[in-house]
N, C-alpha and C positions, 0 to 999 in steps of 0.2 A: 702486432699482428692478430687479427681475432680468427681464433680457429672455430670451427664447428660446434665444439662442446660450450664455448664462451658465448656463441650467438644463440644457442639453445638456452643456455641458463640467463641469458639476457631477457629472451621472449619469455620464459615460462615466470621469472620474477615479474616482468610487466605485465602478463596476462593475468597472474595472481593478485596482481596488485589491482588491476582494473575491476576483476571479480569481486574480491573483498571491500573494494570501494563502493559499490551500489548494493552489495547482498543484503547488509542489514537495514537499509534503510527504508523497504516496506515494514520489516519488524518494528521499527522504530515508532510507526503510527500506533499499531497496536496497542490496546491497553489490556490488562489481564482477562477481564470479563469478554473479550472478542474473540469468540471462538469459531464460529462458524463465518467463514469467508466463500464468496462470491466467486467461482472459478474464472468468469468472464470479467476480465480488468476492466475497471471504471474507466470511460474516456474522458479527460479534463479539456480537449481542444476547445469546444463550445463556452465550456464557463471561464476558462482563461481568456477568451476573447472578450469577455465582458466585463473585466476586472478595468478599474480607471485607477491610476496612480493617486489621484486625489482622494479616492473613497478608502484608502487603508488607513489602517489605527498608527501603524508605525511606518513612515515614510521610508522607500528604497528607490533605488537608482531606476530613472526610467529606461535606460538601456537593458539593464538587467530583465525587466518584464518584457519588453520588446523582443530579445532573446528568447526568453523561454516561450513566449507565443509563436516564435517561429519555427523553433525545435519542435513543439505541438503541434504544428500542421503536418510533419511527418509521422505521427502518431497512427499506428495501424492497431485494428482492434485484434487484442492477443489473451490468451488464457494464461492462469496460476495454475502451476503444478502442484500436488500436495508437499513434493519436496522441498517448496520454497517457503512453507510456514511450518514450523516445528510445534509439535503440540497443539494444531489447528485443524478443523474439520474444512476440506476444500469441496463444495458442494456445486453440484451443476442447477440452473434455474430450472423449477418445476419437478424436482427430483427431490426424492425422500433424502433425509439425513438418517445414514447407517447408526442406528443405535450400539451396535457392539463397537463399532469404531470408536463413538462419540465415550463409551464408557472407558475403554481403555485410554483415552486422552484425559478425561476426568478423573481418573484415580488419583491425582495428584490435590485435587480442590476437597473442601471438608464435606462431610456428609449431607448437611443440608444443602450446600449450594450444589452437589451431584445432582441430588433427588429433584431440585427445581429446574434446573437444566434440562434433564432429562423429561421431565413433564411438559417444557416447553418445546423439545423438540418434537416429542408426539403429538403435542396439538399442531405445531408445524405441518409435519409430515401428515396429519388428517386433512389438512387444507383448512380447519376448522376456522382460522383466522389470518390475516394477512399481518405476519408478524411485523413490529416497530422497527426492532432493533437487529434483528438479523435475517438475512445473512449481509456482512459488512461487503460491501463493493470498493476494492481499492485499485487505484491505478499505477500502472507501471511509471517509473519515476521519469520526470522530463529533465533532463539535464541542461545546464548552460552550456554553450560551447566550449568555454573555458574549463569546464566540470568544477568549477566552484561552487555552482548552485543546482538546486533540484528543487521541483515541485513535484508533490504525490497529493492526489485527491483522494477521498473518500465518501461513502454514502453509507449511513447505516438504515438498512431494510427501505423503510419508506418514510424515516423519521427525519432525514436532512443528511446534512454533511458539511466537508469544509475542503479547501485548497489551502495546504500550508507550504511555505518555502522554508527551505533549508540549507543552511550554509556548511561547506567542507571546512572544518577547522582542526587541525593536527590529524588528518586522516579519520577523522569522526564526523559526524554529519549532527547537526543541532538547530532546531527548529527556532527559526528567528522571525517568523510573521505569518498571520493570516491572510492568505490574499484574496478568500473569497468565504463566505458561509451562508448556506440557505438552510430553510426549514420548510417541510411538506405540510 
């Protein structure tokens, strides 16, 4: 017989598993030098629609791609919270990067890298240039119905981007294919 404590334990375990299941996926796309994240999640719905199975470098099952396209149709514009990206700066479009916050995050980088990034952040803040590599705009994961596949897209400033296909293998995610790439 299931007691209320057992039900609560089962529910908590499932909820924790589900939360952990997707939590690291957006982080897995990031590289060390990608520090500035756009708070507006990148929408991949329209880019997924353009993907043709024959154009892929590594073939995948058409049903997986069709399922991801169907799930992407449910995608709604969302935002990222700073708490979702450790040691990153989450910014709003047309808003300055807070240099004080940036310095605290950059403390783990070598002196030359810190100086270079602070200089870039100041140029970005001045509106002096339309920066080519940040902010990084990253999508929320689009999960397949069975939860074994996910697609994440990202765009680097005005430099181009990709949509990557991940597969869940033993409770972790592994990138298995690049579904689409583009350059501006």
